[in-house]
C-alpha positions in Angstrom: 13.1 13.3 7.9 9.9 13.0 9.8 8.3 9.6 10.3 6.3 8.4 7.3 3.0 8.1 9.2 3.4 11.7 10.4 4.2 12.8 6.8 1.1 11.0 5.5 -1.1 12.8 8.1 0.4 16.1 7.1 -0.3 15.3 3.5 -4.0 14.9 4.2 -4.0 18.3 6.0 -2.3 20.0 3.0 -4.7 18.7 0.4 -7.7 19.3 2.6 -9.1 15.8 2.5 -9.3 13.1 5.2 -9.7 9.7 3.6 -12.6 7.6 4.7 -11.0 4.5 3.0 -7.6 4.3 4.8 -6.5 1.2 2.8 -7.1 3.2 -0.4 -5.0 6.1 0.9 -2.1 3.8 1.9 -2.2 2.1 -1.5 -1.9 5.4 -3.3 1.2 6.1 -1.3 2.8 2.6 -1.9 5.5 2.4 -4.5 5.9 -0.8 -6.6 9.4 -1.3 -5.1 7.7 -2.7 -2.0 6.6 -5.8 -3.9 9.9 -7.4 -3.3 9.7 -7.2 0.5 8.5 -10.8 1.0 4.7 -10.5 1.0 2.0 -9.6 -1.5 1.6 -5.8 -1.7 -1.1 -3.6 -3.3 0.9 -0.8 -4.8 -0.2 2.3 -6.6 0.3 1.4 -10.3 -3.4 0.7 -11.0 -4.4 3.9 -9.3 -1.8 5.8 -11.3 -3.6 4.5 -14.5 -7.0 5.9 -13.3 -5.5 9.1 -11.9 -4.0 10.0 -15.3 -7.4 9.7 -16.9 -9.1 11.8 -14.2 -6.4 14.4 -14.4 -6.7 14.6 -18.2 -10.5 15.0 -17.8 -10.2 17.8 -15.3 -7.5 19.6 -17.4 -9.6 19.3 -20.5 -12.8 20.7 -19.0 -10.9 23.6 -17.4 -9.2 24.5 -20.7 -12.5 24.3 -22.7 -14.5 26.3 -20.1 -12.0 29.1 -19.9 -11.3 29.6 -23.6 -14.1 29.4 -26.1 -12.1 30.2 -29.2 -9.1 27.9 -28.9 -8.8 25.2 -31.5 -8.4 21.5 -30.7 -4.6 21.5 -31.3 -4.1 24.5 -29.0 -6.3 23.0 -26.3 -4.4 19.7 -26.6 -1.1 21.6 -26.1 -2.5 23.3 -23.0 -3.8 20.1 -21.5 -0.4 18.4 -22.1 1.3 21.2 -20.2 -1.0 20.6 -17.2 -0.7 16.8 -17.0 2.9 16.1 -17.9 5.2 14.3 -15.4 7.2 17.4 -14.4 4.0 19.2 -13.5 2.7 16.3 -11.4 6.1 16.0 -9.7 6.0 19.7 -8.9 2.6 19.3 -7.3 3.8 16.3 -5.4 6.7 18.3 -3.9 4.4 21.2 -3.0 2.0 18.9 -1.0 4.8 16.9 0.6 4.1 13.6 -1.1 7.7 12.3 -1.1 8.1 11.9 2.6 4.7 10.1 2.8 5.6 7.4 0.3 6.0 3.8 1.3 9.1 2.5 -0.6 10.9 -0.8 -0.8 14.2 -1.4 1.1 16.8 1.1 0.0 14.4 3.2 -1.9 15.2 6.4 0.0 19.0 5.8 -0.4 18.7 5.6 -4.2 16.6 8.8 -4.3 13.1 7.5 -5.1 11.5 10.0 -2.8 12.8 12.8 -5.0 12.5 11.2 -8.4 10.3 13.1 -10.9 8.9 9.8 -12.2 8.1 8.3 -8.8 6.5 11.6 -7.6 4.6 12.2 -10.7 3.1 8.7 -10.7 2.3 8.9 -7.0 0.5 12.3 -7.6 -1.7 10.6 -10.3 -2.4 7.7 -7.9 -3.4 10.2 -5.2 -5.7 12.0 -7.7 -7.4 8.6 -8.4 -7.7 7.9 -4.6 -9.4 11.2 -4.0 -11.7 10.6 -6.9 -12.7 7.1 -5.6 -13.0 8.2 -2.0 -14.9 11.5 -2.4 -16.0 11.8 -6.1 -15.2 14.1 -9.0 -16.0 17.4 -7.2 -13.3 16.8 -4.6 -10.8 15.7 -7.2 -11.7 18.9 -9.1 -11.1 21.0 -6.0 -7.7 19.3 -5.6 -6.8 20.1 -9.2 -8.0 23.7 -9.1 -6.0 24.4 -6.0 -2.7 22.8 -6.8 -2.5 23.2 -10.6 -3.4 26.9 -10.4 0.1 28.1 -11.1 0.4 26.1 -14.3 -3.1 27.2 -15.4 -2.1 30.9 -14.9 1.1 30.4 -17.0 -0.5 28.7 -20.0 0.4 30.5 -23.3 -1.9 32.4 -25.5 -5.2 33.6 -24.3 -5.0 31.1 -21.5 -7.8 30.1 -19.1 -9.2 32.7 -16.7 -10.2 32.2 -13.1 -13.7 30.5 -13.3 -15.4 33.2 -11.3 -14.0 35.9 -13.5 -15.0 34.1 -16.7 -18.5 33.5 -15.4 -18.9 37.1 -14.4 -17.7 38.3 -17.9 -20.0 35.8 -19.5 -23.0 37.1 -17.6 -22.1 40.7 -18.2 -21.8 40.1 -22.0 -25.5 39.0 -21.9 -26.7 41.8 -19.6 -27.4 39.4 -16.9 -27.1 40.2 -13.1 -23.8 39.1 -11.6 -23.6 35.5 -10.3 -24.7 35.1 -6.7 -22.9 32.6 -4.4 -24.1 31.1 -1.1 -22.7 28.5 1.3 -24.8 25.4 1.2 -22.9 23.5 3.9 -19.7 23.3 5.8 -18.7 19.8 7.0 -15.6 18.0 8.3 -13.1 18.8 11.1 -11.7 22.3 11.5 -8.3 21.3 10.1 -9.8 19.8 6.9 -13.3 21.3 6.3 -15.4 20.7 3.2 -17.4 23.7 1.9 -20.3 23.2 -0.5 -21.2 26.4 -2.3 -24.0 27.2 -4.8 -23.9 29.7 -7.6 -27.1 31.2 -9.1 -27.5 33.0 -12.4 -30.7 34.2 -13.9 -32.2 31.7 -16.3 -30.0 28.8 -15.2 -30.4 26.1 -12.5 -28.2 26.6 -9.4 -24.9 24.7 -9.5 -23.4 23.4 -6.3 -19.8 22.3 -5.9 -17.4 21.4 -3.1 -13.9 22.5 -2.1 -11.5 22.6 0.9 -12.2 26.4 1.3 -15.0 28.7 0.4 -13.0 30.3 -2.4 -12.2 26.9 -3.9 -15.8 25.8 -3.7 -16.9 29.1 -5.4 -14.5 28.5 -8.2 -15.6 24.9 -8.7 -19.3 26.0 -8.7 -18.5 28.7 -11.3 -16.7 26.2 -13.4 -19.7 23.8 -13.2 -22.0 26.7 -14.3 -19.7 27.5 -17.2 -19.6 23.9 -18.4 -23.4 23.4 -18.2 -24.5 26.7 -19.6 -26.2 26.8 -23.1 -24.2 28.2 -26.0 -20.7 29.5 -26.2 -19.3 32.2 -23.8 
């Protein structure tokens, strides 16, 4: 297994975000089992609490924006499918979160790095850390990128890609197609941040960020869908 510091650096590259607050990042990766190692430790349980709420918000807004006819019960079912522990653990494995975790003595030997509960909780803590470090748009970009598989496999009508949904919404009202533009590109080459604006006749431009141009376009389209007047 690669050294934990190397795994933590690789994790940042995979999620497309370099943390400004390094202590916050380390806390998100620190499991409560470290508390018994002889000195006070700030672990990730409080961040997990916040991350669960942020994740629920992002899942709820995505489900609402993509399906205008679903009833509350159906939307709740879809949100639950996006935020359950197994889904968070799958995302954690995809981004390489396990090797980056800081565990108490013997934690690796007893399998904590591959525990669904530990990985799911750490994924929620990481979501909270991204939200605190860079705001809701970056947390939304993280969600849109790594929960895309679960979003595509939701039952029923299911949510559509935000760009497709916005295009169909515009066409249904005989509006010109949405127009996208790059507002800015910042950050290092290995972890850039794109800000993209989307324009639609009769509505203010919406600007959103993402780790790629495509992700930023999707986030901007989603913002436009959420802020438009009337149902799609």
